[in-house]
Structures are given as C-alpha cells and as structure tokens.
C-alpha positions, 0 to 999 in steps of 0.5 A: 637037190642038195650042194652036195649031190650037185656036186657030186653030179658035176664031177660025174659029167667032167669025168666022162667028158674027159674020157671022151676027149682022151678016146678021140671019138669025134662022132661022140661029141653030141653025147658030151654036149647033151651030157653037158647040157644039165651043168650049163642049166644049173650054172644059169639057174644060179646066175638067175639067183644072183641077180644078174639078167644078161639074158632076159632083158626086156625087148624095149627098156623099162625107161622106155615103155611108159612111152606105150601108154601114147602109142597106137597099133592099127590094122586098117582092113577091108575084105570082101566076097566080090561077085563082078559083072561087066555090062551086065554079064556075070564074071567072076567070084572072088575073096579079096582084101581090098584094103589093108594098112597098118598104122602105127602113131603116138607121142615120143615128146610132149609136144612131138607126135609121129604117124606111119602108114603103109598100104600092104594091097599096093606094090611097094615101088620106090617113086622117082621124086620123093624116094619112098614108096608108093605104097607108103601113105604116111611118114611124118612127124608133127610139133605142136609149137603152141595150143593154136599152131603146129608143123608137120614134115614128111610125106602125108596127107594132102589136104584136099578137102571134101568129105569123100576124101576125109573119111578113112579109106577103108570106108569108102567102097568106091572113089570118084574119078578125081580122087581115084586118080589123083597123087593123095599122099606127097612129101612136103611140110604143112602147118596148122591153125586152130582159130577156135573149137569152130574152125581149123585152117591148114596149109601145105608147100607139097611135092606136086606129084611123086614121079618125074615129068617124063613119067607122067606126062610123056615127051611134050612138044610144047612144055619143059620140066618146072624147076619147083613142081609144087603144090600149095594148099589151103583148107579150112574145116568149120562148124556151125549151127552148132555142129549142125553144118559142117564143112572142110573146104580147100583150094590147091594150084600145082605147078606141073611145067614152066607156066603151067598149073593145075587148079583145084577147089574141093567144097565138102558140106556135112547136114547133120538131122538126128540119124540122117547125115547128109554130105555133098562135095563138089570138085573141080580140078581145071588142069593146063596138062590133063594130071588126072589122065581120064581124056588122055586115055580116051585118045589113043597113042597113034593120035596123040602119044602124050598128055594132052592140054587144058582139060577139066574135071568136075565131080559131084558126090553125095553121101547119105547115112541113117543109123536106124540103131547102134547096129544097123547102119544105112548108106547110099552114095551117088556120084557124078564125074565130068570129063572135059577137054577145053583145047580148041587147036589140037585137033581140028576135028574137034566137035564138043568139049565133052568126053566122058560122064561117070555115074556111080551108086552104092547102097550099103547095109551095115552091121556092127555086132559089137559094142565096144569093136569098132567092126562092122559087117556089110553087103553092098552094091557098087555100080558104075557107068560111063557114058561117051559122048558123040564126038569121043565115039565118032573121033576116038572110038570110045564106047559107053560102058557098065560095071558092077559088083556085089559084095559082102564082107566086113571092115574094122580099123583094128586096133591092136595096141 
C-alpha cells in the first residue's frame, strides 16, 4: 500500500470519527473503535519497522536466557488403574494419579544450585513449625564451598539412609512402615563432604518435626516440649569392590521432648551381579515417645488418649530386580515391619512387647517402550498382611487383616526442559 493511499484512508477514517462525535450517538461508539483499528495496526507496523520492541519483549530477558541451559523441569508421575482387595474380597476398581511431583532445579551461579519439588497429590496445608506446606518436598539451595565441600539450606530430604528411601518416590510402589509414617522432608542445613569417588559423607541439622509437640503427641502426662526440637543426621555413601557392593548407612537422633529422644539407624546394602541387583535395608527406630504412631494407634483412646512411651520399630526390606533386556525389567520386593511396645509401667495387664508384624510382597514387571525416554509401563501386585500379637488382640481388640491391589499403569520422571 502506497503512502498516498494510507494517507487517504487515514483521512477518511478521521472524517467518519468526527462525524460520530458531532452526532453524539453513543451506540455508534463501538463502530468508531472498529474503524480506528486499521489505523492502530498501521501505527504498530510502523513502530516495528522503526525498531521499537516495546510490545515484543521476551518473557525471559536475553541476558538471563543463558541460564536455561542449566535448568530442568521434571514432572514426576505415576498413574494407574487399581483393583483393590481387603481380606480376599474384591472392593473396587478406579483410576488414580498415585504420584505427581513437579520439580524445578538448576544452577544459578557457578557455585550456587537450587531445587524445588511440590507434591500435587497431597493437601497443601502450611505446617505450624516450619511454615511451609506439607506438600512441598524440597525448597533449598546448595552452595559449593570447594570441590569436596558443599552446604545446603532450606527444606530438604532428610538423609535417613538405606536404598528404599533413596529412590525417587515414584519408583516405590509401596513404602515400608517406618518410612511411610515418618516426616521425611524437613527444614534445616546440611553439609556434604566427598572424600573421593568411593566415599561421600553428609551431616544435617534439621527440625525434628513439621508440627508442634501437642499436635503430634497430644497432652502428655510426663513430658514437656523441648525448646530445641532438632534432628542430627549422619550418612555415609560408600562403594566397594569396584562398585559391585555399595552402602547407604546412617544414624540419626531426634530431640522430641525434654530429655526424650528418638534414635534411628538405617543400613542400606546393594550388591550388583550383572543383570541381577539385590538391595537389603535394615532399619531400627527406638522411640522414647511413639513418633511412628503404629503402637499408639493400636491402643484405643479410651485407655490412653496420648502417644505412648518406649516403642521400637524394626524393618527389613529386600529388593531384587533383574534387567532381562533393555525393555524388560523384573522386580520383587518383600518387607517385614515389626512394632513393639517396651513400656513396663503403664499397662498392668501387659503380657508381651510384641504388638504387630506387617508383611509386604510386591512382584512387578516393567516394560520400557522407548530407548531415549525414561518411561515405563508396569503391572504389579501389592500385598500386605498385618498380624497382631495375642496380647494386642485380647487387650486392645486388634484384628488381623490383609490388603491387596493389582495395578496397571505408567511411571516417568518426564523431563519438560
């Protein structure tokens, strides 16, 4: 379009607009705006040609775009059709998003990293101690002090140790009791020391809980809240025999109340034998106050309406997986969780420390359809059996029961960028 034609069109538009104003006809105002639209577009085209980018700035400034190469966004997903059973009776079938945790992590400086992960399959309730939502797994930064030392601060994964807990949560189809009932993501600071390629040590100082003492333990007849409810965690990751045997061992002590503690030991061991890998975890949680809560939940509130003392939890977890081919993986998990009540004073009718033994069996077949994408389709059975002691049955009315579910679904840590 020539400049002369543009000028003539513009003059005609202006004449029509002045005519509308002169007649003062309010309902014609939208028509006037539509007549002015071509003039506005022509003006914007001219501005573009003149090099003015006011209307076309990128969302991320150019000087920051180079940082994207060091950023990752991951949608950690597990979705399945579940067929559920109780005591051998079929209950129902449903589709469910078992896990969805959106993760953003990256490098923002030569020595500074960040990581954020939020779980969308958990209620977003701000916690009374650390003030952050319980759905938020991770929200921390890491600063590399040297090639061997680094420090992290924020809400992070408590380095409890053992292989079960070290996996991405989407990879665990059913957790053992100790991990299922624990506060696994806590606020604090952590230090890491990489001694060499075969040994790494971490030490953390964390809040021992995300809720207040009263919220967790109720009105306690003997205990008062600690002024410094902290957890100290030490961890060793080792690699021996040219990487064929690996360890994740840890020890943690929690201050739960005044002169009241919880001690936790986790010994994770991995043995690689070609296509077959075996992992065995031993876990022990000795609790002056029942933090895991299984024993306290077994006892009716009309007997003792508060968290009990002197409980002990022992866990055995065995994971075998055999990579039959690049596309087929066979896995089998068996677990045993033991709950004991060691108290000798509270209940005069107490005849045994044993409360409950829980078993778990998870045979799984996984199929990887793509070579260049970490996505797998799976089918598995998750069977659980809960066996109570005669003392728990007689005194507290506990009843043995079984649960099971057959699932078909997919798992992927889907990399968005």
